[in-house]
C-alpha positions as CSV (number, residue, x, y, z in Angstrom):
1,M,31.9,-66.3,-60.8
2,S,33.6,-63.8,-58.6
3,P,37.4,-63.8,-58.3
4,R,38.8,-65.7,-55.3
5,P,42.1,-65.6,-53.6
6,S,44.3,-68.5,-54.9
7,Q,46.3,-70.4,-52.2
8,S,49.8,-71.7,-52.7
9,G,51.3,-73.7,-49.8
10,K,52.0,-72.8,-46.2
11,R,49.2,-70.2,-46.2
12,W,50.5,-68.0,-49.1
13,I,47.8,-66.2,-51.0
14,E,48.8,-65.7,-54.7
15,H,45.9,-63.5,-55.9
16,W,44.6,-60.6,-53.8
17,D,42.5,-57.7,-55.2
18,P,40.7,-55.8,-52.4
19,E,39.8,-52.9,-54.6
20,N,37.5,-55.3,-56.6
21,E,34.2,-54.8,-54.8
22,R,32.8,-58.3,-55.6
23,F,36.1,-60.0,-54.5
24,W,36.1,-58.0,-51.3
25,E,32.5,-58.6,-50.3
26,E,32.4,-62.3,-51.1
27,T,35.8,-63.5,-50.0
28,G,38.4,-60.8,-49.2
29,K,36.7,-59.2,-46.2
30,K,36.6,-62.4,-44.1
31,I,40.2,-63.2,-44.7
32,A,41.3,-59.7,-44.1
33,R,39.5,-59.5,-40.8
34,R,40.9,-62.8,-39.6
35,N,44.4,-61.5,-40.3
36,L,43.6,-58.2,-38.7
37,W,42.5,-59.7,-35.4
38,F,45.5,-61.9,-34.9
39,S,47.8,-59.2,-36.1
40,V,46.3,-57.0,-33.3
41,L,47.0,-59.7,-30.7
42,A,50.7,-60.0,-31.7
43,E,51.2,-56.3,-32.0
44,H,49.5,-55.8,-28.6
45,I,51.9,-58.1,-26.8
46,G,54.8,-56.4,-28.7
47,F,53.8,-53.0,-27.4
48,S,53.6,-54.4,-23.9
49,V,57.1,-55.7,-24.0
50,W,58.4,-52.5,-25.7
51,T,57.0,-50.4,-22.9
52,L,57.9,-52.9,-20.2
53,W,60.4,-50.5,-18.6
54,S,57.8,-47.8,-18.0
55,V,56.4,-50.3,-15.5
56,M,59.6,-51.8,-14.2
57,V,61.0,-48.4,-13.1
58,L,58.0,-48.1,-10.8
59,F,59.4,-51.1,-8.9
60,M,62.8,-49.6,-8.6
61,G,62.9,-48.0,-5.2
62,P,65.8,-46.4,-3.4
63,Q,67.4,-49.9,-2.9
64,Y,68.2,-50.0,-6.6
65,G,70.3,-46.8,-6.3
66,F,69.1,-45.1,-9.5
67,S,68.5,-41.4,-10.0
68,P,65.5,-39.9,-11.9
69,A,67.9,-39.2,-14.8
70,D,69.0,-42.9,-14.8
71,K,65.4,-44.0,-15.0
72,F,64.5,-41.6,-17.8
73,L,67.6,-43.0,-19.7
74,L,66.3,-46.5,-19.0
75,V,62.9,-45.8,-20.5
76,S,64.5,-43.9,-23.4
77,T,66.6,-46.9,-24.5
78,P,63.9,-49.2,-25.9
79,T,62.3,-46.3,-27.6
80,L,65.4,-45.7,-29.6
81,I,66.0,-49.3,-30.5
82,G,62.3,-49.9,-31.4
83,A,62.5,-46.9,-33.8
84,L,65.6,-48.3,-35.4
85,M,64.1,-51.8,-35.8
86,R,61.0,-50.6,-37.6
87,P,62.5,-50.2,-41.2
88,L,64.0,-53.7,-40.8
89,Y,60.6,-55.1,-39.7
90,T,59.0,-53.5,-42.7
91,F,61.5,-55.2,-45.1
92,A,60.9,-58.5,-43.2
93,V,57.2,-58.5,-44.3
94,A,58.3,-58.2,-47.9
95,R,61.0,-60.8,-47.5
96,F,59.3,-63.5,-45.4
97,G,55.6,-62.8,-45.6
98,G,53.3,-61.2,-43.0
99,R,52.3,-64.4,-41.3
100,N,55.8,-65.8,-41.2
101,W,57.3,-62.7,-39.7
102,T,54.5,-62.3,-37.2
103,I,55.5,-65.7,-35.8
104,V,59.2,-64.9,-35.6
105,S,58.7,-61.4,-34.2
106,A,56.4,-62.7,-31.5
107,L,58.9,-65.4,-30.4
108,L,61.7,-62.8,-30.3
109,L,59.8,-61.1,-27.5
110,L,60.7,-64.0,-25.2
111,V,64.4,-62.9,-25.1
112,P,64.0,-59.5,-23.3
113,T,61.2,-60.8,-21.1
114,V,63.2,-63.8,-19.8
115,L,66.3,-61.7,-19.3
116,A,64.3,-59.1,-17.4
117,A,62.9,-61.8,-15.1
118,I,66.5,-62.9,-14.3
119,A,68.0,-59.4,-13.8
120,M,65.1,-57.6,-12.0
121,Q,66.6,-57.2,-8.5
122,P,68.6,-54.6,-6.5
123,G,72.3,-54.7,-7.1
124,T,72.0,-55.3,-10.9
125,P,74.1,-52.6,-12.6
126,L,72.4,-50.0,-14.7
127,G,74.4,-51.1,-17.7
128,T,72.8,-54.5,-17.5
129,F,69.3,-53.0,-17.3
130,L,70.1,-50.8,-20.3
131,L,71.1,-53.7,-22.4
132,I,68.0,-55.7,-21.5
133,A,65.8,-52.6,-22.2
134,A,67.5,-52.2,-25.6
135,L,66.6,-55.8,-26.4
136,G,63.0,-55.0,-25.5
137,G,63.1,-52.6,-28.4
138,V,62.2,-55.5,-30.7
139,G,58.6,-55.1,-29.4
140,G,58.6,-51.6,-31.1
141,G,59.4,-53.2,-34.4
142,N,56.3,-55.3,-34.4
143,F,54.2,-52.2,-35.1
144,A,55.8,-51.5,-38.5
145,S,55.5,-55.1,-39.8
146,S,51.9,-55.4,-38.6
147,M,50.8,-52.1,-40.1
148,T,52.6,-52.8,-43.4
149,N,51.0,-56.2,-43.6
150,I,47.4,-55.1,-42.8
151,N,47.7,-52.1,-45.2
152,A,48.1,-54.6,-48.0
153,F,44.9,-56.6,-47.0
154,Y,42.4,-53.7,-47.0
155,P,40.9,-51.6,-49.8
156,E,41.4,-47.8,-49.7
157,K,38.0,-47.0,-48.4
158,H,38.5,-49.1,-45.3
159,K,42.1,-48.4,-44.6
160,G,41.5,-45.7,-42.1
161,W,39.4,-47.9,-39.9
162,A,41.5,-51.0,-40.3
163,L,44.9,-49.3,-39.7
164,G,43.4,-47.4,-36.8
165,L,42.0,-50.5,-35.2
166,N,45.2,-52.5,-35.8
167,A,47.4,-49.7,-34.3
168,G,44.9,-48.9,-31.6
169,G,44.7,-52.5,-30.5
170,G,48.5,-52.6,-30.5
171,N,48.8,-49.3,-28.5
172,L,46.5,-50.9,-25.9
173,G,49.4,-53.0,-25.0
174,V,50.9,-50.0,-23.3
175,A,47.9,-49.5,-21.0
176,A,47.6,-53.3,-20.5
177,I,51.0,-53.8,-19.0
178,Q,50.6,-50.6,-16.9
179,L,47.4,-52.0,-15.5
180,I,49.0,-55.3,-14.7
181,G,51.8,-53.4,-13.0
182,L,49.2,-51.5,-11.0
183,L,47.5,-54.7,-10.0
184,V,50.8,-56.3,-8.9
185,I,51.9,-53.2,-6.9
186,G,48.5,-52.8,-5.4
187,T,48.2,-56.5,-4.3
188,V,51.6,-57.8,-3.5
189,G,53.7,-54.6,-3.4
190,A,56.7,-53.2,-5.3
191,A,58.9,-56.2,-4.4
192,A,57.4,-58.6,-7.0
193,P,58.2,-57.2,-10.5
194,R,58.8,-60.8,-11.8
195,L,55.1,-61.5,-11.5
196,V,54.4,-59.0,-14.3
197,L,56.9,-60.8,-16.5
198,A,55.5,-64.2,-15.6
199,I,52.1,-63.1,-16.9
200,Y,53.5,-62.1,-20.3
201,L,55.6,-65.2,-21.1
202,P,52.6,-67.5,-21.9
203,L,50.9,-64.6,-23.8
204,I,53.9,-64.3,-26.1
205,V,53.7,-68.0,-26.9
206,L,49.9,-67.6,-27.5
207,A,50.4,-64.8,-30.0
208,A,53.0,-66.7,-32.0
209,T,50.8,-69.9,-32.0
210,C,47.7,-68.0,-33.2
211,A,49.7,-66.3,-36.0
212,Y,51.0,-69.8,-37.1
213,F,47.5,-71.3,-37.4
214,F,45.3,-68.3,-38.4
215,M,47.2,-65.8,-40.5
216,D,48.2,-65.6,-44.2
217,N,51.1,-64.3,-46.3
218,L,50.3,-62.2,-49.4
219,A,52.5,-63.1,-52.4
220,S,52.1,-59.6,-53.8
221,M,54.2,-58.4,-50.8
222,K,57.0,-60.9,-51.3
223,G,60.3,-59.5,-52.6
224,D,59.0,-56.0,-52.5
225,T,62.2,-54.4,-51.2
226,K,62.4,-51.7,-53.9
227,A,59.4,-49.8,-52.5
228,M,61.5,-48.4,-49.6
229,R,64.1,-47.0,-52.0
230,E,61.5,-45.4,-54.1
231,V,59.5,-43.9,-51.3
232,V,62.4,-42.1,-49.7
233,K,62.6,-40.0,-52.8
234,D,59.0,-38.7,-52.4
235,P,58.7,-35.4,-50.5
236,H,55.5,-36.6,-48.9
237,T,57.6,-39.2,-47.0
238,W,59.4,-36.6,-45.0
239,V,56.3,-34.5,-44.4
240,M,54.3,-37.4,-43.1
241,S,57.2,-38.7,-41.0
242,F,57.6,-35.3,-39.4
243,L,53.9,-35.2,-38.6
244,Y,54.0,-38.7,-37.2
245,V,56.8,-37.6,-34.8
246,G,54.3,-35.2,-33.4
247,T,51.5,-37.8,-33.0
248,F,52.9,-41.2,-32.3
249,G,56.2,-39.9,-30.9
250,S,54.1,-38.0,-28.3
251,F,52.0,-41.1,-27.6
252,I,54.9,-43.4,-27.0
253,G,57.1,-40.8,-25.3
254,Y,54.4,-39.8,-22.8
255,S,53.6,-43.5,-22.2
256,F,57.1,-44.1,-21.0
257,A,57.4,-40.8,-19.1
258,F,54.0,-40.2,-17.5
259,G,54.6,-42.2,-14.3
260,L,58.1,-40.7,-13.8
261,V,56.9,-37.2,-14.3
262,L,54.2,-37.7,-11.6
263,Q,56.7,-39.1,-9.2
264,N,59.4,-36.4,-9.7
265,Q,57.2,-33.3,-10.2
266,F,54.3,-34.1,-7.8
267,G,56.0,-36.6,-5.4
268,R,53.6,-39.4,-6.2
269,T,54.4,-42.9,-4.8
270,P,54.8,-45.8,-7.3
271,L,51.3,-47.0,-6.4
272,Q,49.8,-43.5,-6.8
273,A,51.6,-43.0,-10.1
274,A,50.6,-46.4,-11.5
275,A,46.9,-45.7,-10.5
276,V,46.6,-43.0,-13.2
277,T,49.4,-43.6,-15.8
278,F,47.5,-46.4,-17.6
279,L,44.6,-44.0,-18.3
280,G,46.4,-41.9,-20.9
281,P,47.7,-44.8,-23.0
282,L,44.3,-46.6,-22.6
283,L,42.2,-43.7,-23.9
284,G,44.8,-42.8,-26.5
285,S,44.6,-46.3,-27.9
286,F,40.8,-46.2,-28.1
287,S,40.9,-42.8,-29.8
288,R,43.2,-44.0,-32.6
289,P,40.5,-46.0,-34.5
290,A,38.3,-43.0,-34.0
291,G,40.9,-40.8,-35.7
292,G,41.0,-43.2,-38.7
293,W,37.2,-43.4,-38.8
294,L,36.8,-39.6,-38.8
295,S,39.5,-39.3,-41.5
296,D,37.6,-41.8,-43.7
297,R,34.7,-39.3,-43.6
298,I,36.1,-35.8,-43.5
299,G,39.7,-36.2,-44.6
300,G,42.9,-37.0,-42.7
301,G,44.5,-33.6,-43.3
302,K,41.6,-31.7,-41.5
303,V,41.6,-34.1,-38.6
304,T,45.4,-34.0,-38.2
305,F,45.4,-30.2,-38.3
306,A,42.7,-30.0,-35.6
307,T,44.5,-32.5,-33.5
308,F,47.8,-30.6,-33.4
309,V,45.9,-27.4,-32.5
310,G,44.3,-29.3,-29.6
311,M,47.6,-30.8,-28.6
312,A,49.2,-27.3,-28.4
313,A,46.3,-26.1,-26.3
314,A,46.6,-29.1,-23.9
315,T,50.3,-28.4,-23.6
316,V,49.6,-24.8,-22.5
317,V,47.3,-26.2,-19.8
318,L,50.1,-28.5,-18.7
319,I,52.5,-25.6,-18.3
320,L,50.0,-23.7,-16.2
321,A,49.2,-26.7,-14.1
322,S,52.9,-27.3,-13.5
323,T,53.7,-23.8,-12.5
324,S,50.6,-23.7,-10.1
325,N,51.4,-27.2,-8.8
326,S,47.8,-28.4,-9.6
327,L,48.0,-32.2,-9.8
328,A,44.3,-32.5,-10.8
329,L,44.6,-30.1,-13.7
330,F,47.9,-31.6,-14.8
331,T,46.5,-35.1,-14.8
332,V,43.4,-34.2,-16.8
333,A,45.3,-32.2,-19.3
334,F,47.8,-35.0,-19.8
335,I,45.1,-37.5,-20.4
336,V,43.4,-35.2,-22.9
337,L,46.8,-34.9,-24.6
338,F,47.0,-38.7,-24.8
339,V,43.5,-38.8,-26.4
340,L,44.5,-36.3,-29.1
341,T,47.8,-38.2,-29.9
342,G,45.6,-41.2,-30.6
343,V,43.3,-39.3,-32.9
344,G,46.3,-37.9,-34.7
345,N,47.9,-41.3,-35.0
346,G,44.8,-42.6,-36.8
347,S,44.5,-39.6,-39.1
348,T,48.1,-39.4,-40.2
349,Y,48.1,-43.1,-41.1
350,K,44.9,-42.6,-43.1
351,M,46.7,-39.9,-45.1
352,I,49.5,-42.1,-46.2
353,P,47.6,-44.6,-48.4
354,A,45.4,-41.7,-49.7
355,I,48.4,-39.9,-51.0
356,F,49.7,-42.8,-53.0
357,R,46.2,-43.8,-54.2
358,A,45.8,-40.2,-55.5
359,K,49.1,-40.5,-57.4
360,A,48.0,-43.8,-58.8
361,K,44.8,-42.2,-60.1
362,V,46.8,-39.5,-61.9
363,A,48.9,-42.1,-63.5
364,I,45.9,-44.1,-64.6
365,S,44.3,-41.1,-66.1
366,E,47.4,-40.6,-68.2
367,G,47.1,-44.2,-69.5
368,A,49.0,-46.3,-67.0
369,D,47.7,-49.8,-66.2
370,E,45.2,-49.6,-63.3
371,T,46.0,-52.9,-61.7
372,L,49.8,-52.2,-61.6
373,E,49.4,-48.7,-60.4
374,M,47.0,-49.7,-57.5
375,L,49.4,-52.5,-56.5
376,K,52.3,-50.0,-56.6
377,A,50.3,-47.6,-54.4
378,R,49.7,-50.3,-51.8
379,K,53.4,-51.2,-51.8
380,L,54.6,-47.6,-51.4
381,S,52.0,-47.0,-48.7
382,G,53.3,-50.0,-46.8
383,A,56.9,-48.8,-47.2
384,L,56.1,-45.3,-45.9
385,I,54.1,-46.7,-43.0
386,G,57.2,-48.6,-41.9
387,L,59.5,-45.6,-42.4
388,A,57.2,-43.1,-40.8
389,G,56.6,-45.4,-37.9
390,A,60.4,-45.6,-37.3
391,I,60.9,-41.9,-37.5
392,G,57.8,-41.2,-35.5
393,A,59.0,-43.5,-32.7
394,L,62.1,-41.4,-32.4
395,G,59.9,-38.7,-31.1
396,G,59.4,-40.8,-28.0
397,L,63.1,-40.8,-27.5
398,F,63.3,-37.0,-27.8
399,I,60.5,-36.6,-25.3
400,N,62.1,-38.7,-22.7
401,L,65.5,-37.0,-23.2
402,A,63.8,-33.6,-23.0
403,F,62.2,-34.6,-19.7
404,R,65.5,-36.0,-18.4
405,Q,67.4,-32.8,-19.2
406,S,64.5,-30.6,-17.9
407,F,64.3,-32.3,-14.5
408,A,68.1,-32.4,-14.2
409,D,68.4,-28.7,-14.8
410,T,65.3,-27.3,-13.1
411,K,63.6,-30.2,-11.3
412,S,60.5,-29.5,-13.3
413,G,59.0,-30.6,-16.6
414,V,58.1,-27.0,-17.7
415,P,61.0,-26.4,-20.0
416,A,60.3,-29.6,-21.8
417,F,56.6,-28.7,-22.2
418,V,57.5,-25.4,-23.7
419,A,59.7,-27.1,-26.3
420,F,56.8,-29.5,-27.1
421,L,54.4,-26.5,-27.5
422,V,56.7,-25.0,-30.1
423,F,57.0,-28.3,-32.0
424,Y,53.2,-28.8,-32.1
425,G,52.9,-25.3,-33.5
426,L,55.2,-26.3,-36.3
427,C,53.2,-29.4,-36.9
428,F,49.9,-27.7,-37.4
429,T,51.5,-25.1,-39.6
430,V,53.1,-27.8,-41.8
431,T,49.8,-29.7,-42.1
432,W,47.9,-26.6,-43.2
433,A,50.7,-25.5,-45.6
434,V,51.1,-28.8,-47.4
435,Y,47.6,-30.4,-47.3
436,L,44.9,-27.8,-46.6
437,R,45.8,-24.7,-48.6
438,K,43.4,-23.9,-51.4
439,Q,46.2,-23.3,-54.0
440,Q,46.8,-27.0,-54.3
441,T,46.6,-27.4,-58.1
442,E,49.6,-25.3,-58.8
443,V,51.7,-26.7,-56.0
444,A,50.8,-30.3,-56.9
445,S,51.9,-29.8,-60.5
446,T,55.3,-28.2,-59.6
447,R,56.4,-29.5,-56.2
448,G,54.5,-32.7,-55.6
449,L,53.7,-31.6,-52.0
450,A,49.9,-31.3,-52.3
451,L,47.3,-33.2,-54.1
452,A,44.8,-31.3,-56.3
453,G,41.3,-32.3,-55.6
454,V,42.1,-35.1,-53.3
455,E,41.0,-35.2,-49.7
456,V,43.9,-36.6,-47.6
């Protein structure tokens, strides 16, 4: 008889062993997939609420009285709060359970959405909008709890695909709300922002309801608050967090800023900007599972390195397009950059569980208990996913602040792009130095910054 997950009240699963092939094929896979799909739904809505203000600023015409710098500040605020919320959301999964926290975190999205519907009109002070945008940061926290939860459900060999799909489905929330904004502006004009919010209120309730009826908690995650304290001591934590600033930080930062850059650098109207801004987040979201899938097959380190090289090249094109005032070239290059951020998001998150699984294998070879070491690897992976997600999201804040200063000083985004180019160069250099050099055995034994014989 194959081992089966044992249930213990209110959808708690006491026994979960995805690395057991027989357990996974006969019972685990079905349960994991069910949790994955409804996690994607809740995270998708969370991303939409988090990036709500990238759409709301398109409705803010001259009658609102806000400068471009004010609008960049407005879209930066939820990015910052979302990043700060992510470690707390990671702890929440361990404290309350993945299903339980998905319900709560979905319902929390009602607060900023309802308040935005009340405040969205000319004459509302910028400070009020900033406060409501900050509350919208709770949507950014949903990513950390969702990824930590799904990481625990899947075996190592399927994590790249599962985490990529979970995150990609969530990232699609950015494109979805921008498409809805485009639909509203294109049909009833820029005077009806509340219609966007009215669409999302029932979707939030739907996400919470589905989590209540169809998701599960894993007992192995409960009370696991020590993992975060342990993971911050590992040098890989800070290397991977740095790389995730480059991938996800770019994705979320550009998602907030794309429309504003088109308006301020190329004089696009709200409708013209909205007509293309959704394409970048849309394709970047679809490419994230592809990044995970590729990493499952050829290694996350190789995919991440190639991604950063490509991002640097796309940024060079953006600088050339900006200086030559070529809207077509600029738009194409920006969308390519979005696609590459998605690939890099998938590959970096594939690397995280591979790192800790490799460490577990070393410990097992030295006589440690296999079950305990693999469980520890899953817990540490989940903790790092939450922490890296938080630090990575701060990259979105830096991008919007860089654009804000760049346009304030020069009325152009070129200085900001030059800074991004330098940063991407640092990212592919770090990726090569830590994970792709041939001299890994010596480094692994002395510094713990590379894994001998392990494809990450």
